[in-house]
Structures are given as C-alpha cells and as structure tokens.
N, C-alpha and C positions, 0 to 999 in steps of 0.2 A: 466102698472108696471105686473114686473113676481118674482117670488122667483122660482131661479134656482139654484141646487144643484151640485156639480163634483166632482169626482173623477180624482186626477191628481198624474200619476208615471211619476219615471225618479227620478233623483238627484235632489231632494225635501225637505231630510233633512239634517240640520246640515250645511247648507248655509245659512242661512237669507232667507229661502223665506218666513215664514209669514209676519214679520215684512214689505217687500217689496210686498204682498199681502193688506196687512193694507192699506201702504202707496194710495197704486194705485187705492184700491177701494173708500177711504175717497175721492182723490182725482177727484172721476168719480162722487161722492157723492152716493157711493151704500150704502145699507147695508150690513146686514150678519152677518158672520164668518168663519175664518181657521182654522185649529185645523193638528194635527199631529196622525194617528192612525198607527199601527202594520205594515201596508203595504205600506199608500201614505197618500197623503195631502187631507182632503176633504173640502168642498169649500161649502158656501152657499154665493150668491147675491144675494141681496132685492132692483131693481131700473128699470126705462125704459129700454124697450128690446133695443134700439141702443146704451145705455150708458153698460149691459152688454156686448152688443156684439165688442165696443172699447175696455171694459177693456180685452176680451180675444184676440185679434188681437195685443196689448200694450204688454200683458203678454209671448204667442207665439214671437211676432218679437225681443224685446229686456226682455228677463228673469234676474234674479238675476245669478250674473257674475258667481260665482260658482256652478250656476244648471243648469241641462240637461232635460228637459222636452222632454219623451220619448210618452206622453199618456196623450191626457185629457179627459175626458169619465163623459158625460152627464148621470147624474143617476136620477133626478128627475125634474120636468118642469110646474108650475103652475100660474095660475093669482093672484095676492096680490091684494084684496078689501081694508085694511084696511090704513085709514086716515094716521096713524103715521109710518112714515119709522123708524127704530131700527137703532142707529149706528153698524161702522162697528165694532169686536171684532175678538181677541184671545182667544180661548179655550184652555183650559187644553189638552193633550194629552189624545187620547182614546188608551190602550194596549186592546188587547184582548189575547185571552189563546192559541191561534191557529193562527199562525203566517205561511203566504204563504211563502215561500222562494225566490218562484220563482214570486216576485212580487216587492221583494224589490233589489233597489240599492247602491251600494255603492260607497260615494263621492272622490277625489283624493285628498291627499298632497298640497295643499297651502302653501305659503309664509306669511308673518306678515305683520299684516295690518298698516296699521297708527296708528290707535287710544292704541295695544297693545305695538307700537313702541315710541311712547311718553311717557308711563309709564315706560319701560326699561331703560328707561335716565331720568328718574325724579327723581331725588333724597329722595324726599318724600315720592315716593311711596312704597307702600310694596312690588310689584313688582321690583322695582331696582333692575338692573343688573342680575336677574332671567334669567339664561339659557332658560325654560321652558314655559314661557310667550305665553298663546293664547286664542282666547275665538273662540265665535259662526264662525265668519268672518276669522279666518284664524289655522295655523295646522298642525298638524297629524293627518290624515284620515286613507288611505288605507293601509299604513306601517304596523297603530297598532291595526287595525281590525283583530280580533282571528273568530268571528263568528257572524251572525244575529240573531236579531234585534240589529242595532247598537246603545250599551248602554255599557257605561263605564263599566259594571260587564265581559263585551264581547269586551274587550281590554286589550293589556298590562299599560293598564293602573289598570288593578284592584288590582293589586299590589299596592298602594299608596292609603288611606283612608285617604278623602278631610275633611279638616281643619273648624270650624266653620263655618270661613269668605269665604273659598272658595263654602261649604254647601248651605250660605244664597245665594249666587252671583247664582249658580247652579240650584236653583230652583225662581228665582224672573224673571218673563216672562219681566220683563219691564229691567232687565238687560241684557247685551250684551252675558252675559257669561251663556244665560239661555238653559239650556240642553246643555255645551259645555263638550262634555265627556272628553276632555284630562286637563281640566278645573286645574290646580293645582298654589301651590307658594310656597316658601320658606321653608314655615313650614313645608307642607305637601306634596311635589313632587318628583321627581325624582332632583340627584345630579351629575355632573361633578368629575369626579377626573383623575390627570395627572400620567403617569404611564410610568418606564423608558420599553426598550427593555431586560426586564425578569421579568414584570409583577409587579415591585413592584412599591411601590405609591412612588413619589415624593413630600419630605415637601415643606410646604408653599400651597400659595393660587395659584389654576388649572391655573386660567385666567393668573394670573400677570407674571406668568413663562412662561404660554404658548406663550405670549407676545414678553418676554424678549429672550425663547430660537427660535421664527420664526425672532426676528432679527439679532439675532448671528448667522444664517443662517442655524438653523437645520431643518431638514425635519419632518412633526409630519404626524402621522393618527391622524385625525379627526372624530369621530363618529356626522354624521349628520341625515336627517330621512329616507333616504332607505337606507343609509350604509357609510359605511367611505370613506375621502378624503384624499388623500397626499397632506401635504398645506406646500408651504413656501414662501419668499418672491420674487416676480416676479419679481424685479428687481435686486435679487442678481445673475448673471449669475456662479458663481461659482458654487452655490445650486444645480440651473436650470439642472447645467452641471453630479452633483453629482448625481441626481435623476436619470438622462435618465444614468449612468453607471449603478445604483445598480437596479432599474429599467427595463435594458435592449431593450431599449424604444428609439434610436438614432433620429430619426426624427420625430414620429409621435406630432403633435401638442397637445400643452397643455390645459386644460380648466382654465381659470380666475375666478378669483371675486372680484371685485369691491363696497367700499362701496355704491354710488353714480353713478346716467350718468353723472354726472358734473367728477367726477377722470376719467370714461373709457375713455372723451374727451381729455384728454391728450395720448393716442395713439392710440382712431380709432374713426370712424367716425359715425353718428349716424343718422340715418334720422328720422321726426316723429313717422315713421310706427314704426321700431325701437326700437324707446326712450318707445312706448306704450303695444310692447310686452316684454323689458326689465323690468316694471312695471308693468306685469299683473300677475294675482295670483297664477298661473304656476313656474312664473320665470325659462324660460327655458335659456339654452345657448345659447343665439343668435350670429352668427355669420357675425361679422363685418368687416368690408373695413379697413386697416392698415394704421394708418397714415404715409406720409413718414418721416417724424421730430422723430418720436415716438422714445423715451428712450429708451424704453424695451427692452429688451435682443433679439436679432433675434433668436436662441436656442430656443426661446418658442411654436413658430410655424417656421420653416425656411422653407425656398422657399415658402413660405405659403400668397398669399396675404389676407387673414381672419384671422379674433384674436375669438374663441371666450368668452366672455362673458356673465357673468350670477351677477344678485347682492343678494345679503343675501337673503334667504328664513329663515334663522331661526334666534331666538334672539341671539345664539350664534355666529355663522357669523359674527354677526352686529358689536357683541362686539370684535370679533376679526378683522373684516376689516377695520373697525373705524381708524385704529391706520398705517396700509398702504395706498401705492397709488392703491397696486392691488399683489393680492397674486394667484399663482399658485393654484389651486386647482381641481384635477385632481384623476379620480377615484383609489378608494386604491382595486386594485387586482394585482396578475399576470399576465402578460404577457399570453393575448387568453384567460382568465381565467376571470367566473364572478364577479362581483363586493361582497368585504366582507363585512358581516356586523353586526357580532356579535364577540362580545369582545376578548374572547379565540382563536376564528379563524385570526381574526386581528394579536394581538402577534405573536400567530404561525405561521404565513403566510408570515406576512410583516414586522417581526423583523429584516431581513436582508434591509430592505429600510428604513423604520423608523425611527429616535431615538428616538421619543416618543410617547404615545399615550393619546389625550385625549378621555373618552370614555364618558360614564353616564350608567345609570343605568333602564335608560327605554328601553324594550325588542322591538326589530322589528322583528316585525313576519313575515311581507313579504317586501321579498328586493324590491328597487326599483333605478335604476340610475338616473340618468340626463337627459333631453329629448333636444332635438338642433332642434332648428331652423334657418329657413335663408328665407330671405323676405316673413313672414308668410308664408312658407309651413315646418309642420315638417317632418325633416329626421332623430328622432331618437324619437321614441314614448315613454316615461315613463312616469318619475315622473310630477305631476301639471296635467297628461293629463291622464294616465292611473287609475281605470279604467271608465273612460267617456263612455257611449254608443254611435256610433255611428249608427243614427236615420235611416232606410230608412223610405219606404211605402207600405211596403210589410209583409206578415208575414211569419217569417220563421220557418221550424221547427229547434229542435234542433240538433245542428253537432258544431262538432270539426274540426277547418281547423287547419292542422299541418304545414302550413308554409312550409320555406325551411330549408335550413343549414346556411348561413351567414346570420349575421342579423338574427339570429332566434326570434321568437316567432311565439304563436299562437293565435288562436280566436274560441268561442264559440259567437252561434245564440242563443237570444230568444225573441221571441214576433217579435216586426218588426226593432230588432236592431242588432249591432255585435260590441262583447264585445272583443277588442286586448288587448291584454294582454303586458307591458310594453317589454322592449328591452332585451333579454335575450345574446345576444352573438352568437360566432360560434360552432354547434355544431360538432366541432372536437376533445374533448374532454371527460374524465365522469363529469367533474366538471359541464360544462355545462349539459352535457345530465342527470344528475340528479338534479340540475334545474330548467331543463324545466323541464319534469314528476311531480315534486313537485308543480309545481306552476301551471299546469295544476290541477291535484289531488287539489288545492287549491280553483281555482276558480271555479271548478264543484262544490266543496262544498257551497263556499261563496252565488254564486250565484242559486243554488238549481236547476242546471243543470244535463241534464241526457240524453249525447249525443245517438240521436239514429243512426246516420251515421256520419262516420270520413272517413277526403277528405286531400290528400295528394297531393305532388310533385310527378310529373310520372319519376324523376330519382331515378333507383331502391337501389344505395347506399348511397343517406341519410338517417342519424340516424333516423330523421322526419319522413320518408316514413316508417324506421323499426320499428319503434314505432308504427303507423298508423295499420302497417299489427298485430302486436303483441295484438289489444285491440281484433280483433275479430266481431267488427261492419262490416255491408255496407258499403262497400270500395270502394272508386273513385279516380283514380289518375289524375291530370289536368296537363297538358303539361304549365310549367313555364311562357312563357311568352303569354300563352291566360291567366293565372291567374292574369299577371300585367294589361293586358287589361282589364279583370274582373273591378277589385280592381277600376279602373278609369272610369268605369261608373257607381260604385255602387257609388260610392262617388259623383258620381254629377248627379245620378237619371235619366242615360239612358237607355230604352228598346231596341231602335232600333240596328240594327246593325251601326256599325264603324269602320270606320280607324284606327286602333294604332300604332302609332310608338310606339314601346317598344327596347329602345336600350339597353345592359346592360353587363357584361363581359360575363358571363356564365350562359348556361341554358339547359335544355338535351332536345336534340328536338325528335318529332317524328320519325325523320331518322337514332337515334342514333348519331347525329352529337352535335357538341356546338353551341348554336344559342347563335345569341344576338345583333343583329340589324338588327331588323325585321320590315316588312309593313303588319300587318295583317287586317285580313276582318275579325270580328266576332260579336257574343253577347255571352248570356250568354250559348247560348246550346251548339255550333258549333265556329270553325273561319278557319279559310284559310289562308294560306302563302302564301303573294302574292307579295313581294318582299324584299329581304335582301342583305347585301355588302356580295361581291366576299366569299367564306371561302378562310382558308389558315392553311397548317399545325402548329400548335404549337410542335415544338420540346422539348418533357421532358416534356410535359402535364404542370401538375401543374411548373414544375421549368420553367417555358419557363415566367408564369406568376410574378414569384419573382425574375427573370432573361430577360428585355425588351429588351432588345439586342439583343437576341435567336426570338424571335420574331419582328425585326426589319429585321435581315438577312433571315427571311423567304417569307417576303415580296421582298425584294432586288432580291431575288436571282429565283423570277417571271418576273423582268422583267431587269434582268441578269449584273445585279449591284452587287451582293454579297460581292467580293472585297472592297466594300467600308465599310462594318464592319472590322476591326482588332485585335476582340477580338484574347485572345489566344486559344479559344479553340472553334475559328470562322470553322477550315478545320473538326474537330470530330462534330459539329453539322450538318455540309452541310452534309458530313456523312449519318449521323441520315436521313435527309430528304430526300436524295437519294433513302435509303434504306425502309423508310417510318415506318423506328420504332421508336413506342412509338412519334405519332408526330396526335396528333387528329386533325380533322378538324373543326375551329373555320369561324362561320363568325359573332363573336362578335365585337362589335362596342368600348368596351372597349381597346379592345386589339388592336386596330388598333392607340387611342388616347398613350397607351404602346410604340406601335414601333418606331411611329414618336417622340414622347417623347426621346425617345432613339437614336434613329439617329440625333436630335438635340443639344446629348450631354448632356441634362439638368436631366435625369437618369436612369440610366444603371441597376440598381438595388436597387431592395425595401424594403425597414423594414416593410412598412405596407399595406394593402389594396387601390390602385387604386393610390399611391405613386407618379407615372410616372405622371396620366392625369391629377392628382390635379395640381402635379407642372407647367404643359403645358399651362393650363387655367392659373394661377399663371401669367406667364410672355407673357401672350399671349396681346398685341398693339393694343385697343380696337378702335383706332382711324385707325387702318390699314380697308381700304373696298374692297380694292381684295381679289377674292380666287384665289384656282385652280380649274382646269376644271373639270366641274362635268363631268362622263360617263355613262349612262347608255347602259343595254345589254341583252339579252334574254338567258333564260335559261328553261328548260322543261316547256314552260309557265310563266315563272315567271320574272319579273324583278330585274336583277342583278343591283347593285350598285357599280360600277367596280372601283377600284384607282388604275392602271398601270398608266392613265398618270397625274394621281395628283402629284403621288411619281416620276415620269419623274421630274414636273417642281418645285418638292421639290428640288429636286438635285441640278438643274440646278440654282435652288436662291442660294442655298449654295456655291456651286459652283464660283458663283460672289458676292460672300461677303454678300451677304442680310441679315440684321440680325437676329438672331432666334426671337426675339420678333415678328417680322413681318411674318416669316414664320409659326410661331403658327394662328397666327389670319387669315393667310391666309386657311389655316389646316380648321380651327373650321366653316367659311366661307363657306368652301369647304362642309364639314359635313351637313350643313344646307341647302344650295343649293341641293344638293344630296339627300337630306330626301324630301323637298317642291316639285320638280321637279318629284321624282317617284311618291310620294302622288297623284300630280297631273294626272299623271296615270292612278294609280288606282283609280282616281273618277271616269275619260272618260270613264272607262269599269265597275263601279259598279253605278255611280250616288250617292254617297253617299258625303256627305258634313259634317259630323262628327266627327272630330279628336279627339282621346286621348292620354296623352303625359304618361308613365309608364317607367320605368327601371330606375336604378344607374344612368347611365350616364345623367340623367337631373336633377341632382345634381349640373352638370355646369352649370354656373348661365349663360354664355355664350349662352350657348347653349339650353340652357329654352326662353330665352327671344326673341333672333332672331331666333327659330323653332317658336314662338308663333307669331312674327310681320311678318316676309315674309305667314304663313300660312294664317294670318288673311287679309294680302292683297290679296289676291291669289280668298278672298271671303269663305274663309273654317271657320266653328266654333270650336274653339279649348279649349277642356279640360283640366286640369292639378290637380293635388293632393295638395291638402294642409291641410287636416286632418290626411289622410292615408299616410304614408311614402311612397314615389316614388321606394323607393330601397326596397331590398328582405323583406324589414319588413311588406311589405302590403299583402306580399303571399298568408296569410291566408285570409282576407276577401275575393279577388277573388275569391280565391277557395271554402268558403263558397256559395258563389252570385250563383257559378254557379252550385254548388253540389245543390244547392234548387231552380234549376230552373230543374234540370232533375229530379228531384222528384217530382216537380209539372208536369211534362211532362211526368212521367210515365216510365224515360226511365234508372232509380235505383230502 
C-alpha cells in the first residue's frame, strides 16, 4: 500500500475534472482526495501500487472530454501502513495569494450539455427557455475570460450578481454548477433584445419575433458565443440570394445549423464518426457530403459536394433552430474582415446586410469564429478547440510564432506545449491586422508568456513578418514549406529526417520564386528541396489567381496550344508572358488545379480562395481509375514533376468528348501518381521511409486519401494532420518547432 501525491497541470478546472477523478479512484478502490488550487489540480491516492498505476494509465488514456492534461507531476510518495484506507473525497478549493500565471490554462467554449438542454425545454424548470443556461460541463469559457485565475470576477459575467438560488448551486460541491463561473438564471443573468437596423428595440417578445421574422424570409444578425452570425431560413432560396447580394458573396458556401443530426440527414450523409464530431462538446462545422435528392437550395453551396453543418451550441441556438429544418448560420462580417462581436459594431457594420439584430448583454471579451472539420481533421481551428494546448514531449522556450498571411493565426510556446490562436482571417487589411495584434497581446497576458524569440515567414511583404520585425526580439525567418513540414512532424511526434510532400498555392521560396508543389527532405533544423512541379509564369501575379484561365493559358503556351484559350484578353496576356512582365514563376500545385479547372470550363474566374480547385474536386468521378501519364525529369540535381504530357492527354480527351467528370478524376490520379513516383525516387536516394503530408491542397479529400493509400502500398509510413490545420493556419506551430530546435542547437 502506498500514499502518492500528484500535481496535474493543463485544462483541468471548470471541465468536470474532480468528479471524474473521484469516480475513477472509487472504481479502483483507491482512497485519498482531489482539490483545485490556484495553479493546478492536486491529488492524493492511497492504495495498492498497481491500482495507482492503473489509475494513471486510465487518466492519461481517457481523460474527461473537456480536459487537456499537459503534465502530471509526482510530488510525494510514501508507504501507507495503516489498516484503515480512507474513502476518496473532493476537497474544497485552495486559493493562494500569489498565483503563477504561467501555470494556468484556459478551457475552450463548449456546447450546451444534455442536462442543461433538458432544463431549457422543461416548462416547470426555473431555467425554462433561458438562453444563457450552462453548468460546469458546458457553456462559455475562453470568450468571456478577462484575466486569470478563472473566477467569475475575472470574466464578463462579473456584471451579473448571482441570485440566492444560483449562489447556492455555485457553492454546493454536489451540484453540477459547483464553481460554474458563468452560472445564471432568468432572475439574475444576461438577457436578449431584438433591435432594428437603427438600433431601436422591437416591441414584443424577442424570441417570438425572431422566429416570425426568420419564417418571413428576413436576415437576422444573431449574437452567439464568439461573435455574430447572419441567419436565415435555409430553405428560402430568395432570402439566400438576397444575403449573397448584400454580403457581396456570390459563390462561397454558407455554414448551416440544424437542431439535431436527424434533421441534417434530410440534406447530407453522416457517417458514425461525423455524427460523433457533430455531437462533440466542441460543436464544429462538419463538412458532410450532399445528398443528391436534397431539397436544400443549390445556392447555399453552389458547385460544391459538401455542406458545412453544425449543431446548436448555445441554448439560444437550440430555441431558434427547433422551429426549422435548417438555418443558414454564416459568420457575421463584411467580406474578408474578421467576425464582428460587439453590439454597436454589429449594427454599424452589418446594418446593410441584416434586417434585425438579436443581441444580448453578456460581453464577448475575445472573439472566436466557428471551427471547421472534415474527416476528423481540423481545417479551421477556433471555437471549441482554442486555446487548448497542443502537447509535445520536450520543453520549449517562450517563442512567438507569427504564422503567414492567409488564414492568419499565431502561436505561443510554454513548457512542453504550443498554444495556437483561433483563426483570424487574411492579413490584407487594417481590421484583420488590428485583431491579430490585439489577440497576441491578449494571449501573452492571459497565459503569462513573455516571448524571448519571434519567428515568422520568409516572405518580406507579409504583414505578419513586418509585425515580427517590429517586436525587436531575436528573430528567425522560416521558409513557408519548411514550416508546413515541421508542423506535421511536431503534431506526430517525429524527430528524425522525413520526406515532406508539401502542396499549396503560394509560398515564398529561397530562390525568390513562388513555391507550392514541393517534395522536401528535412527535420526541424534544415531542409532540402528534392522535387517540385515544373514552374510556370503567372501572368498578372495575384490577378492570375483570381482569373485561372490566365494560368491555363500559361500552361498551354508551353506545349504550343495557346489557341485553345478563347478569352477576349488572351492575346494581351500572351504578350505579357512573352515579355516576362509581371509574371512570377510558380511551382504551386494549387495553381495547376486552378488551370485544369479553367480549361475544363468549370471555373474560369473565382470569387473566393481555391474555388476553382474545390469545384474541380466536386465534379471528379471517383469511379474513374485511369490516370494521365506521369513524367519525371531532372533539373540541377532535383526531380521535376513534368505536366506537359498530362496536358496533351487532357486536350486529347476533351477533343474526343470524354466527360469533364472523368477528365477531372484522371487529373487527380495523375497528381497522386506523380507524387508517389517522385517520393519513391527520393527514398532511393535518402533511405528515408517516413513521409509527412501538409499544405492546403491536402484539404482535397481525394488527393489526401489516395496519396496515403498509394504511399502505404509502397511501404512508406505516412503522417498527416488532425489537430493542427494542414493549411496556413498551422504555419505558426511549425515555425516555433524550428525556432526551438535552432535555439537548442545554439544556432539562434
């Protein structure tokens, strides 16, 4: 028999951790106690050594769903000689006057739990139809926390004094609202209001009026946990088209919300894994395959095979969605700007889009957009996941990773973790940059991290790079695709050299050209470019990305088939290419997708990022097994993935009348086969068998699945992203991993 004491650090308070510990200890016949302190959870276990070990294994392997254990530290161990073993107890919290901020963690916002949901819809319950019902297991966290430690007085709930009933729940250790900081009820908590475009209150019951206006086809701005949504009836085609017109968003898909998975099944297919994600506490938007016979208007996600659905995650969402098959619930912002989260700002910025505003008086301190997940991989990390630490197995110095420009986010390192910020947006305007700088300051303050180093992208014109330069800290600039490689290595706990297949649209290369279709060999300290797609000039630079027919023209010119592009400006663009004016070289794989999409007539101009490539994936006939021919060549000791033969075969297919769906799939197969063949050549040279996949192109599920399958068949061990986005949002993690390794090696 032993008595052992532990300190457990991480997201372990406000997430039902102590009741979980108590049940687990009791089930293993262990005595002792558990309590919260100002820094961590302290735990004493009394029992047989093997039972204590079993307890630790179960705690590490299957912790409470809302928790994230960073470190378990054994602080005392001694024999236990008494014949009587005490029962396991939950002790009162112990608060110390001095709090070490760098030991504290913040839980993310989580969706309404089943117990609270039952109360909301029980007419005899005191919280019947109360929009701010929550408990220890659910509700707002990160978005309402102003400072640490996590007490009500340091959240935006400090404006609301608890009534006697709520106080009693809050102090009762047996109650599920014990120390639930946002605890409230209709008597003492926040309230909703409905306003018109001028900010005047609409007379009548706000919820009833909201439901009536939505049924009438109105567009409402609704305040949620981390910001505003623009909401409307998803079956109302006219309202959808009106929102597109007002928001100047002609094609980009809208997110959807439905009351329960059963309602989503009317419109989309749901696998058991996807259902689990939908119902998870994080409540992300899950990209689901559209059903062919869906009655949902095509205008919600035009030319897209996925629908982005989420379930309600606040009581207010449940109360509204209950009355509809589905609602459009898209981010409340102006085009390319960050999500709006303050009441006055919403009315000022969204009054030309929304007809009415359903607001509340619980302040959002930190804005946070919705997360997006596909096939268990996070592709936009925000509400429900931020600021959960991403845990590694080595201590890191305090570093600020500034990320990139598109899908901007930053990261901070502390202990053995990296804290990745929520998705912010594209750093192309002052609004996004202001939000980015504000959040960096907020994270540094909340987590008690004062970075000693800063790391950023190699691109000299990125606003994130310019921010890094202003800090005055020792600085490292990291090549874009090396950061992608490192982020996947770090997530998967890899230390040795790997082969990295890194595919995206744009990344500043060491040779000052645009990279994006790369096979690298490297680790956290260095990398070598081993293979890449044959580069092509982009006529007009950024303009070519918005008008993919220009890129198709550039490719076809290289095989003498430029006459196949019939656009009015084709001759003008050819002249630009001949003179080499504003036509930077690019090996970007994303650009090849854009060009093929334009050539097949799928999308010649885009209105949102990667639209041409997304629609190309959307039409691809996955039953087609044929492929265009892979062709590899050599240039300066590197492997070139040549596309000339592919283009000739594609042109031939089009002339023969082969359907675009089959051509699209043969192209996808060509990309996969080319990557696998080139990777195989790299293995022969390096004897490296581990392959990491990263970059935005791997959001394409056909490319991801087939690349993994084909590499695995060749005997490679393949790693990809789940917790860290594969797109540019994950760059900051890779940047920090590289910077930490260089510091450790004495290179910085």
